[in-house]
N, CA, C and O atoms as a GROMACS GRO file, in nm:
protein
  624
    1MET      N    1   1.012  -0.951  -0.696
    1MET     CA    2   1.143  -0.870  -0.540
    1MET      C    3   1.091  -0.929  -0.371
    1MET      O    4   0.971  -0.915  -0.344
    2THR      N    5   1.170  -0.983  -0.281
    2THR     CA    6   1.110  -1.001  -0.204
    2THR      C    7   1.046  -0.882  -0.063
    2THR      O    8   1.098  -0.850   0.043
    3ALA      N    9   0.979  -0.863  -0.096
    3ALA     CA   10   0.912  -0.828   0.065
    3ALA      C   11   1.023  -0.720   0.198
    3ALA      O   12   1.092  -0.801   0.261
    4GLN      N   13   1.043  -0.617   0.231
    4GLN     CA   14   1.114  -0.604   0.322
    4GLN      C   15   1.050  -0.650   0.403
    4GLN      O   16   0.938  -0.699   0.384
    5THR      N   17   1.154  -0.635   0.592
    5THR     CA   18   1.133  -0.678   0.717
    5THR      C   19   1.147  -0.515   0.805
    5THR      O   20   1.223  -0.419   0.795
    6ASN      N   21   1.029  -0.548   0.889
    6ASN     CA   22   1.034  -0.419   0.955
    6ASN      C   23   1.103  -0.513   1.042
    6ASN      O   24   1.132  -0.633   1.047
    7HIS      N   25   1.127  -0.318   1.161
    7HIS     CA   26   1.299  -0.441   1.285
    7HIS      C   27   1.278  -0.614   1.396
    7HIS      O   28   1.355  -0.700   1.437
    8SER      N   29   1.122  -0.588   1.404
    8SER     CA   30   1.116  -0.734   1.400
    8SER      C   31   1.077  -0.852   1.302
    8SER      O   32   1.020  -0.961   1.306
    9GLY      N   33   1.131  -0.780   1.221
    9GLY     CA   34   1.163  -0.881   1.095
    9GLY      C   35   0.993  -0.934   1.070
    9GLY      O   36   0.990  -1.048   1.023
   10GLN      N   37   0.830  -0.863   1.096
   10GLN     CA   38   0.778  -0.890   1.022
   10GLN      C   39   0.779  -0.805   0.902
   10GLN      O   40   0.852  -0.706   0.916
   11PRO      N   41   0.709  -0.815   0.769
   11PRO     CA   42   0.686  -0.753   0.659
   11PRO      C   43   0.648  -0.612   0.699
   11PRO      O   44   0.617  -0.562   0.807
   12PHE      N   45   0.658  -0.571   0.593
   12PHE     CA   46   0.741  -0.380   0.657
   12PHE      C   47   0.550  -0.337   0.515
   12PHE      O   48   0.522  -0.349   0.396
   13VAL      N   49   0.462  -0.271   0.688
   13VAL     CA   50   0.405  -0.235   0.579
   13VAL      C   51   0.333  -0.096   0.565
   13VAL      O   52   0.297  -0.034   0.664
   14ALA      N   53   0.307  -0.038   0.397
   14ALA     CA   54   0.239   0.075   0.403
   14ALA      C   55   0.148   0.075   0.331
   14ALA      O   56   0.128   0.046   0.213
   15ALA      N   57   0.088   0.116   0.419
   15ALA     CA   58  -0.096   0.185   0.357
   15ALA      C   59  -0.060   0.322   0.263
   15ALA      O   60  -0.004   0.428   0.292
   16ALA      N   61  -0.107   0.280   0.160
   16ALA     CA   62  -0.111   0.377   0.069
   16ALA      C   63  -0.303   0.430   0.054
   16ALA      O   64  -0.400   0.372   0.004
   17LEU      N   65  -0.282   0.599   0.142
   17LEU     CA   66  -0.409   0.673   0.171
   17LEU      C   67  -0.416   0.764   0.028
   17LEU      O   68  -0.339   0.827  -0.046
   18GLY      N   69  -0.593   0.721   0.041
   18GLY     CA   70  -0.612   0.813  -0.131
   18GLY      C   71  -0.772   0.841  -0.074
   18GLY      O   72  -0.811   0.804   0.036
   19LEU      N   73  -0.867   0.926  -0.191
   19LEU     CA   74  -1.013   0.894  -0.241
   19LEU      C   75  -0.997   0.730  -0.331
   19LEU      O   76  -1.086   0.645  -0.333
   20PHE      N   77  -0.873   0.719  -0.394
   20PHE     CA   78  -0.927   0.645  -0.548
   20PHE      C   79  -1.019   0.663  -0.603
   20PHE      O   80  -1.077   0.557  -0.631
   21ASP      N   81  -1.078   0.769  -0.645
   21ASP     CA   82  -1.217   0.800  -0.730
   21ASP      C   83  -1.191   0.758  -0.868
   21ASP      O   84  -1.276   0.742  -0.956
   22GLY      N   85  -1.150   0.752  -0.871
   22GLY     CA   86  -1.113   0.744  -1.068
   22GLY      C   87  -0.994   0.653  -1.027
   22GLY      O   88  -1.004   0.546  -1.088
   23VAL      N   89  -0.940   0.655  -0.986
   23VAL     CA   90  -0.722   0.494  -0.986
   23VAL      C   91  -0.672   0.523  -1.157
   23VAL      O   92  -0.650   0.443  -1.248
   24HIS      N   93  -0.664   0.689  -1.148
   24HIS     CA   94  -0.566   0.742  -1.255
   24HIS      C   95  -0.428   0.676  -1.278
   24HIS      O   96  -0.421   0.554  -1.265
   25LEU      N   97  -0.334   0.737  -1.308
   25LEU     CA   98  -0.300   0.759  -1.340
   25LEU      C   99  -0.149   0.803  -1.132
   25LEU      O  100  -0.087   0.729  -1.055
   26GLY      N  101  -0.162   0.913  -1.141
   26GLY     CA  102  -0.162   0.975  -1.061
   26GLY      C  103  -0.181   0.914  -0.884
   26GLY      O  104  -0.135   0.928  -0.771
   27HIS      N  105  -0.288   0.837  -0.968
   27HIS     CA  106  -0.343   0.742  -0.736
   27HIS      C  107  -0.259   0.587  -0.795
   27HIS      O  108  -0.247   0.479  -0.738
   28ARG      N  109  -0.210   0.633  -0.934
   28ARG     CA  110  -0.162   0.451  -0.884
   28ARG      C  111   0.000   0.408  -0.932
   28ARG      O  112   0.068   0.314  -0.972
   29SER      N  113   0.007   0.613  -0.879
   29SER     CA  114   0.161   0.638  -0.857
   29SER      C  115   0.190   0.650  -0.736
   29SER      O  116   0.311   0.673  -0.725
   30VAL      N  117   0.073   0.639  -0.522
   30VAL     CA  118   0.044   0.634  -0.460
   30VAL      C  119   0.100   0.499  -0.469
   30VAL      O  120   0.221   0.483  -0.451
   31ILE      N  121   0.022   0.399  -0.497
   31ILE     CA  122   0.086   0.247  -0.497
   31ILE      C  123   0.116   0.248  -0.505
   31ILE      O  124   0.195   0.235  -0.412
   32ALA      N  125   0.168   0.269  -0.638
   32ALA     CA  126   0.294   0.157  -0.616
   32ALA      C  127   0.447   0.183  -0.628
   32ALA      O  128   0.547   0.122  -0.666
   33ALA      N  129   0.394   0.385  -0.544
   33ALA     CA  130   0.517   0.364  -0.373
   33ALA      C  131   0.485   0.273  -0.311
   33ALA      O  132   0.544   0.166  -0.303
   34ALA      N  133   0.389   0.305  -0.259
   34ALA     CA  134   0.348   0.145  -0.114
   34ALA      C  135   0.413   0.108  -0.113
   34ALA      O  136   0.506   0.113  -0.032
   35ALA      N  137   0.384  -0.016  -0.304
   35ALA     CA  138   0.390  -0.175  -0.289
   35ALA      C  139   0.515  -0.165  -0.279
   35ALA      O  140   0.577  -0.243  -0.206
   36SER      N  141   0.594  -0.044  -0.367
   36SER     CA  142   0.784  -0.075  -0.385
   36SER      C  143   0.794  -0.042  -0.220
   36SER      O  144   0.913  -0.012  -0.213
   37LEU      N  145   0.756  -0.032  -0.121
   37LEU     CA  146   0.842  -0.108  -0.053
   37LEU      C  147   0.788  -0.180   0.117
   37LEU      O  148   0.829  -0.159   0.231
   38GLY      N  149   0.695  -0.258   0.071
   38GLY     CA  150   0.703  -0.380   0.089
   38GLY      C  151   0.536  -0.433   0.067
   38GLY      O  152   0.498  -0.461  -0.047
   39VAL      N  153   0.432  -0.445   0.198
   39VAL     CA  154   0.306  -0.537   0.191
   39VAL      C  155   0.221  -0.365   0.186
   39VAL      O  156   0.272  -0.259   0.224
   40CYS      N  157   0.086  -0.384   0.130
   40CYS     CA  158   0.075  -0.263   0.005
   40CYS      C  159  -0.119  -0.256   0.093
   40CYS      O  160  -0.209  -0.337   0.069
   41HIS      N  161  -0.125  -0.175   0.159
   41HIS     CA  162  -0.275  -0.141   0.201
   41HIS      C  163  -0.354  -0.044   0.165
   41HIS      O  164  -0.389   0.044   0.244
   42ALA      N  165  -0.390  -0.047   0.044
   42ALA     CA  166  -0.506   0.064  -0.030
   42ALA      C  167  -0.585   0.135   0.068
   42ALA      O  168  -0.704   0.106   0.059
   43VAL      N  169  -0.550   0.239   0.184
   43VAL     CA  170  -0.764   0.250   0.223
   43VAL      C  171  -0.745   0.362   0.177
   43VAL      O  172  -0.645   0.423   0.137
   44THR      N  173  -0.897   0.396   0.191
   44THR     CA  174  -0.952   0.404   0.101
   44THR      C  175  -1.094   0.476   0.191
   44THR      O  176  -1.087   0.495   0.312
   45PHE      N  177  -1.209   0.506   0.114
   45PHE     CA  178  -1.360   0.462   0.201
   45PHE      C  179  -1.396   0.414   0.092
   45PHE      O  180  -1.337   0.395  -0.015
   46SER      N  181  -1.581   0.380   0.154
   46SER     CA  182  -1.614   0.317  -0.010
   46SER      C  183  -1.724   0.447  -0.048
   46SER      O  184  -1.759   0.531   0.035
   47ALA      N  185  -1.758   0.445  -0.157
   47ALA     CA  186  -1.786   0.527  -0.246
   47ALA      C  187  -1.925   0.523  -0.234
   47ALA      O  188  -1.974   0.630  -0.270
   48GLU      N  189  -2.038   0.411  -0.183
   48GLU     CA  190  -2.142   0.428  -0.168
   48GLU      C  191  -2.117   0.486  -0.018
   48GLU      O  192  -2.206   0.572  -0.018
   49THR      N  193  -2.057   0.496   0.106
   49THR     CA  194  -2.092   0.578   0.189
   49THR      C  195  -2.013   0.725   0.147
   49THR      O  196  -2.009   0.799   0.245
   50MET      N  197  -1.998   0.740   0.116
   50MET     CA  198  -1.907   0.900   0.081
   50MET      C  199  -2.023   1.050  -0.074
   50MET      O  200  -2.020   1.071  -0.195
   51PRO      N  201  -2.079   1.089   0.018
   51PRO     CA  202  -2.226   1.116  -0.174
   51PRO      C  203  -2.080   1.162  -0.186
   51PRO      O  204  -1.998   1.103  -0.256
   52GLN      N  205  -2.037   1.339  -0.069
   52GLN     CA  206  -1.956   1.454  -0.037
   52GLN      C  207  -1.823   1.467   0.019
   52GLN      O  208  -1.774   1.423   0.123
   53LYS      N  209  -1.739   1.600  -0.155
   53LYS     CA  210  -1.625   1.549  -0.100
   53LYS      C  211  -1.568   1.685  -0.025
   53LYS      O  212  -1.466   1.629  -0.064
   54GLN      N  213  -1.533   1.797   0.038
   54GLN     CA  214  -1.529   1.904   0.148
   54GLN      C  215  -1.638   1.960   0.065
   54GLN      O  216  -1.596   2.051  -0.005
   55GLU      N  217  -1.806   1.927   0.046
   55GLU     CA  218  -1.922   1.992   0.092
   55GLU      C  219  -1.976   2.026  -0.074
   55GLU      O  220  -2.073   2.087  -0.119
   56LYS      N  221  -1.853   1.948  -0.142
   56LYS     CA  222  -1.932   1.923  -0.283
   56LYS      C  223  -1.966   1.770  -0.329
   56LYS      O  224  -1.897   1.680  -0.282
   57SER      N  225  -2.090   1.736  -0.437
   57SER     CA  226  -2.200   1.664  -0.482
   57SER      C  227  -2.049   1.544  -0.546
   57SER      O  228  -1.964   1.588  -0.625
   58LEU      N  229  -2.047   1.436  -0.507
   58LEU     CA  230  -1.883   1.344  -0.550
   58LEU      C  231  -1.949   1.301  -0.650
   58LEU      O  232  -2.067   1.315  -0.618
   59ARG      N  233  -1.940   1.224  -0.826
   59ARG     CA  234  -1.974   1.158  -0.902
   59ARG      C  235  -1.871   1.043  -0.880
   59ARG      O  236  -1.755   1.083  -0.895
   60TYR      N  237  -1.880   0.907  -0.848
   60TYR     CA  238  -1.756   0.842  -0.850
   60TYR      C  239  -1.753   0.812  -1.008
   60TYR      O  240  -1.845   0.855  -1.077
   61ILE      N  241  -1.635   0.729  -1.072
   61ILE     CA  242  -1.621   0.640  -1.210
   61ILE      C  243  -1.650   0.506  -1.154
   61ILE      O  244  -1.707   0.441  -1.242
   62TYR      N  245  -1.640   0.458  -1.078
   62TYR     CA  246  -1.651   0.372  -1.003
   62TYR      C  247  -1.704   0.318  -0.873
   62TYR      O  248  -1.738   0.407  -0.794
   63ASP      N  249  -1.719   0.200  -0.835
   63ASP     CA  250  -1.845   0.196  -0.746
   63ASP      C  251  -1.693   0.060  -0.707
   63ASP      O  252  -1.596   0.009  -0.764
   64THR      N  253  -1.758   0.057  -0.586
   64THR     CA  254  -1.664   0.016  -0.473
   64THR      C  255  -1.574  -0.054  -0.461
   64THR      O  256  -1.459  -0.034  -0.420
   65ARG      N  257  -1.656  -0.196  -0.522
   65ARG     CA  258  -1.535  -0.312  -0.529
   65ARG      C  259  -1.525  -0.258  -0.673
   65ARG      O  260  -1.532  -0.136  -0.670
   66GLN      N  261  -1.514  -0.294  -0.766
   66GLN     CA  262  -1.446  -0.185  -0.911
   66GLN      C  263  -1.326  -0.146  -0.861
   66GLN      O  264  -1.224  -0.213  -0.869
   67LYS      N  265  -1.337  -0.025  -0.802
   67LYS     CA  266  -1.211   0.024  -0.784
   67LYS      C  267  -1.218  -0.081  -0.696
   67LYS      O  268  -1.329  -0.133  -0.713
   68GLN      N  269  -1.145  -0.152  -0.595
   68GLN     CA  270  -1.135  -0.255  -0.511
   68GLN      C  271  -1.032  -0.366  -0.669
   68GLN      O  272  -0.917  -0.407  -0.686
   69LYS      N  273  -1.133  -0.369  -0.728
   69LYS     CA  274  -1.075  -0.505  -0.842
   69LYS      C  275  -0.900  -0.371  -0.922
   69LYS      O  276  -0.799  -0.408  -0.982
   70LEU      N  277  -0.940  -0.233  -0.882
   70LEU     CA  278  -0.794  -0.191  -1.036
   70LEU      C  279  -0.711  -0.176  -0.914
   70LEU      O  280  -0.595  -0.193  -0.952
   71LEU      N  281  -0.711  -0.152  -0.780
   71LEU     CA  282  -0.656  -0.077  -0.649
   71LEU      C  283  -0.569  -0.235  -0.761
   71LEU      O  284  -0.505  -0.247  -0.865
   72GLU      N  285  -0.634  -0.345  -0.626
   72GLU     CA  286  -0.507  -0.466  -0.660
   72GLU      C  287  -0.479  -0.514  -0.800
   72GLU      O  288  -0.507  -0.633  -0.816
   73GLU      N  289  -0.453  -0.480  -0.857
   73GLU     CA  290  -0.425  -0.480  -1.022
   73GLU      C  291  -0.318  -0.348  -1.038
   73GLU      O  292  -0.248  -0.346  -1.139
   74SER      N  293  -0.306  -0.245  -0.946
   74SER     CA  294  -0.227  -0.180  -0.928
   74SER      C  295  -0.111  -0.178  -0.875
   74SER      O  296  -0.010  -0.111  -0.898
   75GLY      N  297  -0.148  -0.303  -0.761
   75GLY     CA  298   0.044  -0.310  -0.658
   75GLY      C  299  -0.105  -0.309  -0.582
   75GLY      O  300  -0.173  -0.337  -0.680
   76ALA      N  301  -0.198  -0.296  -0.476
   76ALA     CA  302  -0.203  -0.272  -0.381
   76ALA      C  303  -0.200  -0.471  -0.300
   76ALA      O  304  -0.124  -0.553  -0.352
   77ASN      N  305  -0.276  -0.506  -0.198
   77ASN     CA  306  -0.209  -0.612  -0.175
   77ASN      C  307  -0.347  -0.644  -0.138
   77ASN      O  308  -0.395  -0.747  -0.185
   78SER      N  309  -0.427  -0.560  -0.050
   78SER     CA  310  -0.568  -0.588  -0.054
   78SER      C  311  -0.583  -0.394   0.005
   78SER      O  312  -0.488  -0.324   0.041
   79VAL      N  313  -0.732  -0.352  -0.004
   79VAL     CA  314  -0.786  -0.235   0.010
   79VAL      C  315  -0.887  -0.246   0.135
   79VAL      O  316  -0.986  -0.320   0.133
   80THR      N  317  -0.860  -0.185   0.215
   80THR     CA  318  -1.004  -0.113   0.357
   80THR      C  319  -1.086   0.066   0.268
   80THR      O  320  -1.064   0.186   0.252
   81ALA      N  321  -1.209  -0.075   0.232
   81ALA     CA  322  -1.272   0.062   0.258
   81ALA      C  323  -1.355   0.073   0.325
   81ALA      O  324  -1.431  -0.017   0.361
   82LEU      N  325  -1.358   0.206   0.362
   82LEU     CA  326  -1.381   0.237   0.459
   82LEU      C  327  -1.574   0.272   0.465
   82LEU      O  328  -1.652   0.304   0.375
   83ASP      N  329  -1.594   0.245   0.623
   83ASP     CA  330  -1.759   0.323   0.511
   83ASP      C  331  -1.703   0.461   0.626
   83ASP      O  332  -1.642   0.462   0.733
   84PHE      N  333  -1.753   0.552   0.550
   84PHE     CA  334  -1.744   0.709   0.580
   84PHE      C  335  -1.766   0.727   0.740
   84PHE      O  336  -1.692   0.735   0.838
   85SER      N  337  -1.977   0.729   0.704
   85SER     CA  338  -2.012   0.732   0.840
   85SER      C  339  -1.957   0.697   0.946
   85SER      O  340  -1.996   0.757   1.046
   86SER      N  341  -1.863   0.602   0.962
   86SER     CA  342  -1.851   0.589   1.047
   86SER      C  343  -1.664   0.598   1.115
   86SER      O  344  -1.596   0.516   1.176
   87TYR      N  345  -1.636   0.742   1.064
   87TYR     CA  346  -1.476   0.734   1.038
   87TYR      C  347  -1.506   0.876   1.016
   87TYR      O  348  -1.424   0.956   1.062
   88SER      N  349  -1.594   0.915   0.963
   88SER     CA  350  -1.560   1.045   1.000
   88SER      C  351  -1.546   1.191   1.055
   88SER      O  352  -1.492   1.293   1.012
   89MET      N  353  -1.607   1.164   1.154
   89MET     CA  354  -1.574   1.236   1.278
   89MET      C  355  -1.410   1.199   1.414
   89MET      O  356  -1.382   1.237   1.528
   90LEU      N  357  -1.337   1.097   1.297
   90LEU     CA  358  -1.234   1.112   1.357
   90LEU      C  359  -1.214   1.237   1.372
   90LEU      O  360  -1.310   1.311   1.353
   91ASP      N  361  -1.057   1.307   1.419
   91ASP     CA  362  -0.929   1.452   1.419
   91ASP      C  363  -0.857   1.345   1.346
   91ASP      O  364  -0.873   1.231   1.302
   92GLY      N  365  -0.758   1.456   1.358
   92GLY     CA  366  -0.590   1.371   1.203
   92GLY      C  367  -0.559   1.183   1.266
   92GLY      O  368  -0.580   1.067   1.232
   93LEU      N  369  -0.488   1.276   1.392
   93LEU     CA  370  -0.415   1.217   1.525
   93LEU      C  371  -0.489   1.008   1.490
   93LEU      O  372  -0.458   0.900   1.442
   94THR      N  373  -0.634   1.107   1.583
   94THR     CA  374  -0.716   0.922   1.637
   94THR      C  375  -0.728   0.909   1.495
   94THR      O  376  -0.612   0.907   1.455
   95PHE      N  377  -0.807   0.898   1.397
   95PHE     CA  378  -0.746   0.849   1.265
   95PHE      C  379  -0.634   0.770   1.240
   95PHE      O  380  -0.653   0.672   1.168
   96CYS      N  381  -0.559   0.783   1.268
   96CYS     CA  382  -0.387   0.748   1.247
   96CYS      C  383  -0.332   0.604   1.315
   96CYS      O  384  -0.266   0.510   1.269
   97GLN      N  385  -0.400   0.637   1.470
   97GLN     CA  386  -0.423   0.587   1.559
   97GLN      C  387  -0.516   0.450   1.566
   97GLN      O  388  -0.495   0.351   1.636
   98LYS      N  389  -0.636   0.476   1.461
   98LYS     CA  390  -0.688   0.300   1.511
   98LYS      C  391  -0.723   0.310   1.346
   98LYS      O  392  -0.817   0.281   1.271
   99ILE      N  393  -0.635   0.348   1.340
   99ILE     CA  394  -0.649   0.254   1.121
   99ILE      C  395  -0.546   0.220   1.146
   99ILE      O  396  -0.520   0.121   1.214
  100LEU      N  397  -0.450   0.312   1.085
  100LEU     CA  398  -0.330   0.298   1.005
  100LEU      C  399  -0.214   0.237   1.095
  100LEU      O  400  -0.144   0.144   1.054
  101CYS      N  401  -0.198   0.298   1.227
  101CYS     CA  402  -0.130   0.160   1.350
  101CYS      C  403  -0.196   0.038   1.340
  101CYS      O  404  -0.174  -0.064   1.276
  102GLU      N  405  -0.321   0.091   1.457
  102GLU     CA  406  -0.397  -0.060   1.553
  102GLU      C  407  -0.454  -0.164   1.485
  102GLU      O  408  -0.455  -0.272   1.544
  103ARG      N  409  -0.528  -0.156   1.313
  103ARG     CA  410  -0.581  -0.193   1.256
  103ARG      C  411  -0.472  -0.263   1.170
  103ARG      O  412  -0.456  -0.385   1.171
  104LEU      N  413  -0.363  -0.138   1.062
  104LEU     CA  414  -0.309  -0.236   0.955
  104LEU      C  415  -0.095  -0.256   0.996
  104LEU      O  416   0.004  -0.299   0.936
  105HIS      N  417  -0.132  -0.178   1.166
  105HIS     CA  418  -0.017  -0.153   1.106
  105HIS      C  419   0.065  -0.203   1.091
  105HIS      O  420   0.111  -0.317   1.083
  106THR      N  421   0.099  -0.049   1.084
  106THR     CA  422   0.196  -0.024   0.925
  106THR      C  423   0.269   0.108   0.963
  106THR      O  424   0.247   0.217   1.017
  107ASN      N  425   0.423  -0.005   0.873
  107ASN     CA  426   0.537   0.070   0.909
  107ASN      C  427   0.581   0.264   0.862
  107ASN      O  428   0.662   0.352   0.890
  108ALA      N  429   0.429   0.229   0.756
  108ALA     CA  430   0.493   0.418   0.664
  108ALA      C  431   0.332   0.417   0.573
  108ALA      O  432   0.263   0.336   0.512
  109VAL      N  433   0.327   0.571   0.614
  109VAL     CA  434   0.181   0.592   0.479
  109VAL      C  435   0.298   0.664   0.317
  109VAL      O  436   0.400   0.732   0.308
  110VAL      N  437   0.248   0.630   0.266
  110VAL     CA  438   0.250   0.695   0.130
  110VAL      C  439   0.101   0.787   0.020
  110VAL      O  440   0.042   0.718  -0.065
  111CYS      N  441   0.076   0.878   0.032
  111CYS     CA  442  -0.008   0.989  -0.026
  111CYS      C  443  -0.005   1.076  -0.114
  111CYS      O  444   0.103   1.071  -0.172
  112GLY      N  445  -0.091   1.177  -0.165
  112GLY     CA  446  -0.014   1.265  -0.271
  112GLY      C  447  -0.031   1.359  -0.141
  112GLY      O  448  -0.083   1.354  -0.030
  113GLU      N  449   0.082   1.496  -0.265
  113GLU     CA  450   0.096   1.606  -0.206
  113GLU      C  451  -0.060   1.636  -0.235
  113GLU      O  452  -0.035   1.729  -0.312
  114ASP      N  453  -0.165   1.632  -0.236
  114ASP     CA  454  -0.304   1.737  -0.205
  114ASP      C  455  -0.369   1.694  -0.092
  114ASP      O  456  -0.460   1.756  -0.037
  115TYR      N  457  -0.323   1.587  -0.054
  115TYR     CA  458  -0.451   1.401   0.069
  115TYR      C  459  -0.485   1.545   0.167
  115TYR      O  460  -0.415   1.602   0.251
  116ARG      N  461  -0.569   1.562   0.136
  116ARG     CA  462  -0.670   1.568   0.317
  116ARG      C  463  -0.729   1.422   0.391
  116ARG      O  464  -0.757   1.315   0.338
  117PHE      N  465  -0.735   1.464   0.535
  117PHE     CA  466  -0.822   1.375   0.647
  117PHE      C  467  -0.828   1.465   0.738
  117PHE      O  468  -0.779   1.577   0.748
  118GLY      N  469  -0.943   1.357   0.851
  118GLY     CA  470  -0.950   1.355   0.996
  118GLY      C  471  -1.085   1.497   0.959
  118GLY      O  472  -1.116   1.538   0.847
  119TYR      N  473  -1.139   1.541   1.086
  119TYR     CA  474  -1.239   1.531   1.071
  119TYR      C  475  -1.293   1.635   0.874
  119TYR      O  476  -1.200   1.665   0.799
  120ARG      N  477  -1.429   1.665   0.837
  120ARG     CA  478  -1.366   1.801   0.791
  120ARG      C  479  -1.296   1.852   0.690
  120ARG      O  480  -1.347   1.942   0.623
  121ALA      N  481  -1.100   1.781   0.645
  121ALA     CA  482  -1.005   1.694   0.609
  121ALA      C  483  -0.969   1.840   0.626
  121ALA      O  484  -0.932   1.927   0.548
  122ALA      N  485  -1.007   1.834   0.826
  122ALA     CA  486  -0.891   1.925   0.826
  122ALA      C  487  -0.758   1.920   0.889
  122ALA      O  488  -0.718   2.025   0.939
  123CYS      N  489  -0.698   1.838   0.895
  123CYS     CA  490  -0.529   1.816   0.852
  123CYS      C  491  -0.494   1.750   0.705
  123CYS      O  492  -0.577   1.703   0.627
  124ASP      N  493  -0.322   1.760   0.683
  124ASP     CA  494  -0.288   1.773   0.522
  124ASP      C  495  -0.062   1.681   0.550
  124ASP      O  496   0.024   1.663   0.636
  125THR      N  497  -0.078   1.669   0.464
  125THR     CA  498   0.046   1.569   0.463
  125THR      C  499   0.096   1.634   0.555
  125THR      O  500   0.092   1.566   0.658
  126GLU      N  501   0.170   1.793   0.579
  126GLU     CA  502   0.210   1.768   0.745
  126GLU      C  503   0.227   1.797   0.847
  126GLU      O  504   0.327   1.823   0.914
  127ASP      N  505   0.080   1.795   0.871
  127ASP     CA  506  -0.018   1.713   0.975
  127ASP      C  507   0.058   1.594   0.972
  127ASP      O  508   0.162   1.606   1.038
  128LEU      N  509   0.038   1.428   0.895
  128LEU     CA  510   0.030   1.326   0.849
  128LEU      C  511   0.199   1.268   0.837
  128LEU      O  512   0.243   1.162   0.792
  129ARG      N  513   0.251   1.358   0.882
  129ARG     CA  514   0.409   1.390   0.884
  129ARG      C  515   0.447   1.385   1.046
  129ARG      O  516   0.528   1.313   1.105
  130ARG      N  517   0.326   1.528   1.115
  130ARG     CA  518   0.380   1.527   1.252
  130ARG      C  519   0.274   1.405   1.301
  130ARG      O  520   0.315   1.396   1.417
  131PHE      N  521   0.188   1.327   1.294
  131PHE     CA  522   0.158   1.229   1.363
  131PHE      C  523   0.286   1.082   1.310
  131PHE      O  524   0.312   0.979   1.371
  132GLY      N  525   0.322   1.116   1.219
  132GLY     CA  526   0.432   0.983   1.199
  132GLY      C  527   0.525   0.990   1.288
  132GLY      O  528   0.570   0.901   1.359
  133GLU      N  529   0.550   1.088   1.284
  133GLU     CA  530   0.714   1.140   1.372
  133GLU      C  531   0.629   1.071   1.570
  133GLU      O  532   0.680   1.008   1.662
  134LEU      N  533   0.536   1.109   1.557
  134LEU     CA  534   0.480   1.095   1.732
  134LEU      C  535   0.403   0.944   1.723
  134LEU      O  536   0.407   0.882   1.830
  135LEU      N  537   0.338   0.879   1.617
  135LEU     CA  538   0.315   0.699   1.595
  135LEU      C  539   0.443   0.573   1.610
  135LEU      O  540   0.460   0.468   1.672
  136GLY      N  541   0.528   0.676   1.493
  136GLY     CA  542   0.692   0.587   1.425
  136GLY      C  543   0.680   0.552   1.319
  136GLY      O  544   0.762   0.477   1.266
  137PHE      N  545   0.518   0.621   1.228
  137PHE     CA  546   0.561   0.565   1.075
  137PHE      C  547   0.632   0.686   0.987
  137PHE      O  548   0.656   0.800   1.028
  138GLN      N  549   0.666   0.616   0.818
  138GLN     CA  550   0.762   0.739   0.751
  138GLN      C  551   0.594   0.768   0.691
  138GLN      O  552   0.479   0.724   0.685
  139THR      N  553   0.673   0.858   0.661
  139THR     CA  554   0.582   0.953   0.557
  139THR      C  555   0.604   0.930   0.488
  139THR      O  556   0.707   0.866   0.507
  140ILE      N  557   0.556   0.932   0.274
  140ILE     CA  558   0.620   0.976   0.168
  140ILE      C  559   0.471   1.021   0.122
  140ILE      O  560   0.355   0.987   0.145
  141ILE      N  561   0.543   1.123   0.038
  141ILE     CA  562   0.421   1.272  -0.008
  141ILE      C  563   0.520   1.184  -0.123
  141ILE      O  564   0.643   1.180  -0.116
  142VAL      N  565   0.420   1.100  -0.252
  142VAL     CA  566   0.385   1.225  -0.339
  142VAL      C  567   0.412   1.302  -0.505
  142VAL      O  568   0.408   1.421  -0.476
  143PRO      N  569   0.424   1.298  -0.583
  143PRO     CA  570   0.452   1.424  -0.650
  143PRO      C  571   0.347   1.402  -0.672
  143PRO      O  572   0.294   1.301  -0.626
  144LYS      N  573   0.254   1.526  -0.785
  144LYS     CA  574   0.204   1.576  -0.831
  144LYS      C  575   0.203   1.526  -1.008
  144LYS      O  576   0.281   1.592  -1.076
  145LEU      N  577   0.140   1.442  -1.066
  145LEU     CA  578   0.187   1.413  -1.219
  145LEU      C  579   0.116   1.483  -1.266
  145LEU      O  580   0.009   1.525  -1.222
  146CYS      N  581   0.191   1.514  -1.409
  146CYS     CA  582   0.078   1.650  -1.481
  146CYS      C  583   0.077   1.494  -1.621
  146CYS      O  584   0.118   1.378  -1.618
  147ASP      N  585  -0.011   1.602  -1.750
  147ASP     CA  586   0.004   1.580  -1.863
  147ASP      C  587   0.067   1.633  -1.908
  147ASP      O  588   0.138   1.709  -1.840
  148LYS      N  589   0.080   1.629  -2.027
  148LYS     CA  590   0.174   1.705  -2.120
  148LYS      C  591   0.253   1.796  -2.213
  148LYS      O  592   0.354   1.808  -2.283
  149SER      N  593   0.056   1.896  -2.136
  149SER     CA  594   0.049   2.035  -2.110
  149SER      C  595   0.035   2.057  -1.926
  149SER      O  596  -0.045   2.104  -1.845
  150GLU      N  597   0.180   1.984  -1.926
  150GLU     CA  598   0.142   2.065  -1.738
  150GLU      C  599   0.049   2.066  -1.645
  150GLU      O  600   0.064   2.126  -1.538
  151GLN      N  601  -0.086   1.981  -1.686
  151GLN     CA  602  -0.156   2.021  -1.640
  151GLN      C  603  -0.174   1.865  -1.526
  151GLN      O  604  -0.173   1.743  -1.543
  152PRO      N  605  -0.195   2.001  -1.361
  152PRO     CA  606  -0.195   1.794  -1.287
  152PRO      C  607  -0.284   1.721  -1.333
  152PRO      O  608  -0.380   1.774  -1.387
  153ILE      N  609  -0.277   1.625  -1.326
  153ILE     CA  610  -0.339   1.458  -1.381
  153ILE      C  611  -0.400   1.444  -1.244
  153ILE      O  612  -0.326   1.430  -1.147
  154SER      N  613  -0.615   1.449  -1.222
  154SER     CA  614  -0.645   1.467  -1.192
  154SER      C  615  -0.818   1.373  -1.211
  154SER      O  616  -0.852   1.372  -1.329
  155SER      N  617  -0.920   1.301  -1.115
  155SER     CA  618  -1.031   1.225  -1.094
  155SER      C  619  -1.131   1.364  -1.239
  155SER      O  620  -1.215   1.338  -1.325
  156SER      N  621  -1.082   1.461  -1.212
  156SER     CA  622  -1.180   1.557  -1.272
  156SER      C  623  -1.189   1.570  -1.390
  156SER      O  624  -1.271   1.650  -1.437
   0.00000   0.00000   0.00000
């Protein structure tokens, strides 16, 4: 498949957003959706720098290196594993400006429907859509995948 290009002839860049703590089928569907658009950058946090999520201790299935390998095997062209302590104080709009626009030159972002971001995870997918409209990127929300018993697939 030939990568799409944006209006300026540059490769179309899609950022797949998530913690990707287990790189399960749901995470892989987010990566696949982003990769189908063009160059896929998986954006996550380094496991070693994020000991908690919404004030609950996290146990990671993979370390950052293993996670990066699995994300690339799932279709990501590159992985940006941010240091959580360096970005945890940013509000959602600033995160989108600094990381998605200025650093990655993103044309689209792809995430799961329960994606949260920004200081204290205050922003959700509707905020992401709004910021995308303001900053000029598409926002694509991938619905949760469920197993045979209709339970959402998750790392837990």
